[in-house]
Structures are given as structure tokens and as C-alpha cells.
Residue, then its C-alpha position, 0 to 999 in steps of 0.5 A: x804448062x797448063x792446058x789450055x781452056x778453049x771456049x764453049x763454041x770453039x769444042x770441035x776436034x780440029x780446035x782441040x788439034x790447033x790447042x795441043x799444037x799451040x800447048x807444044x810450041x809453049x812447051x818448047x819455049x819454056x824448055x829453051x828459057x830453062x835451057x838458057x837457065x841452066x847454062x848460067x850455072x858454071x858446073x852444067x854449062x855448055x863449053x862456049x857458053x862456060x867460055x862467053x862467062x870466062x870472057x865476062x868474068x875475065x879468066x883465061x884458060x890455061x893451055x891443058x886446063x881441064x873443064x871442070x877446073x875451068x868452070x870452078x874458076x869461072x864459077x868463083x871469080x867474084x868471090x875470088x876478085x873479093x878476097x884478092x889482095x890479101x894473105x887469107x883471102x888468096x889462102x882461100x882462093x887456093x883451097x876453093x880451087x882444091x889445093x890442099x895446103x898453102x900459106x902466105x907469109x909476109x914480111x918474112x925476116x931476111x926477106x926485102x919487105x915486098x917479098x911474100x913467101x907462098x908455102x905449098x906442097x910440091x906435088x901440088x906445084x909441080x902439077x899446077x904450076x901455071x895455075x898458081x903463075x895465074x892466080x898470083x898474077x891475077x889476084x896478088x898484089x900489084x906491089x909485091x914479090x912472091x917466092x915459092x917455099x915448097x914443102x914435101x913429105x919425106x918418110x923416115x924410120x928411127x928406132x928408139x933404144x937405151x944408150x947407156x954409157x957408164x965410164x969409171x976413172x980410177x988414180 
């Protein structure tokens, strides 16, 4: 903030001290305004402010949820709400929150028409089960049922070799 310019007739020592005190006061006011603006960014917000922002955006913190993940959910609440309700949007929601492979398949053969298959890695589902359920409950279609297809990686060892078989039959 710029130093205040005083009229020439107020150029004594006491008045200079008054100007310094006024300048310090307004710098503190300015810092408070900037502090509040920083709190509106979900990555920097204190936990109490983040909880207020979450209430405003209809996000509930899950038991044991990390603060960084909770901050991401609060940050992307509006975007997630806009993407909610269709398969590609649900995939985007899960990707924003750090999930690896996720796919939503509608109208799967052999299942009822209202069932949606959620394909995801078993390791990610096992570690984030409450979050997956919360996301589907909050952003999924209300008239649909969801079922999980857990995918897992399996390492196999295969050997390649030439197998020849020759048989001769003589009569």
C-alpha cells in the first residue's frame, strides 16, 4: 500500500507517527481481505472454512477421509454436479478424484435394462469403497441400479515352444 501524503502544514513528528499507525492499520485490513480470498480456494482453505464450503456445496465428509481428498471433492462439486447422470460424466467425476480405470456400461446383455455396470480396479474399490458408494449415490441416476465388476491384474508366466507331433499309420 502506498504511503499516505500529508498536507505540508501537517509535517511534524506526531503527525508522521499518526500516518505510520494509519498505514499499519490499513495494511492489516488488506491482509484480512486477502486471507479470506485465499480461503475460498479449496486447496489452501483451513479445515473449518472447508467444512463451511462443503456444506454450501452439499458435500459430506466421509469418516476417515483425508483432508486433501475432501478438498478435491469440495473444489469440483459444481463441475461434478454438471457431469452427473450420464456415463461419460460419471467417468470424469471418478477421474477428477484420482481413480485410475473406471468405466460405466449401460444396457449390459443378460441384466435388467435399469442396471449399470461399474468397471473399476479391485484395489481402488477396496481402498475407497465408502467414497465410491457416496459418489454413486450423489451423482448417479436415481432410477438406476449399479453393480460392480472388479478388475484385477494377474501376472502369468507362459513359455513358448514348438510342439511337433507326427504320427504315421501303416496298414
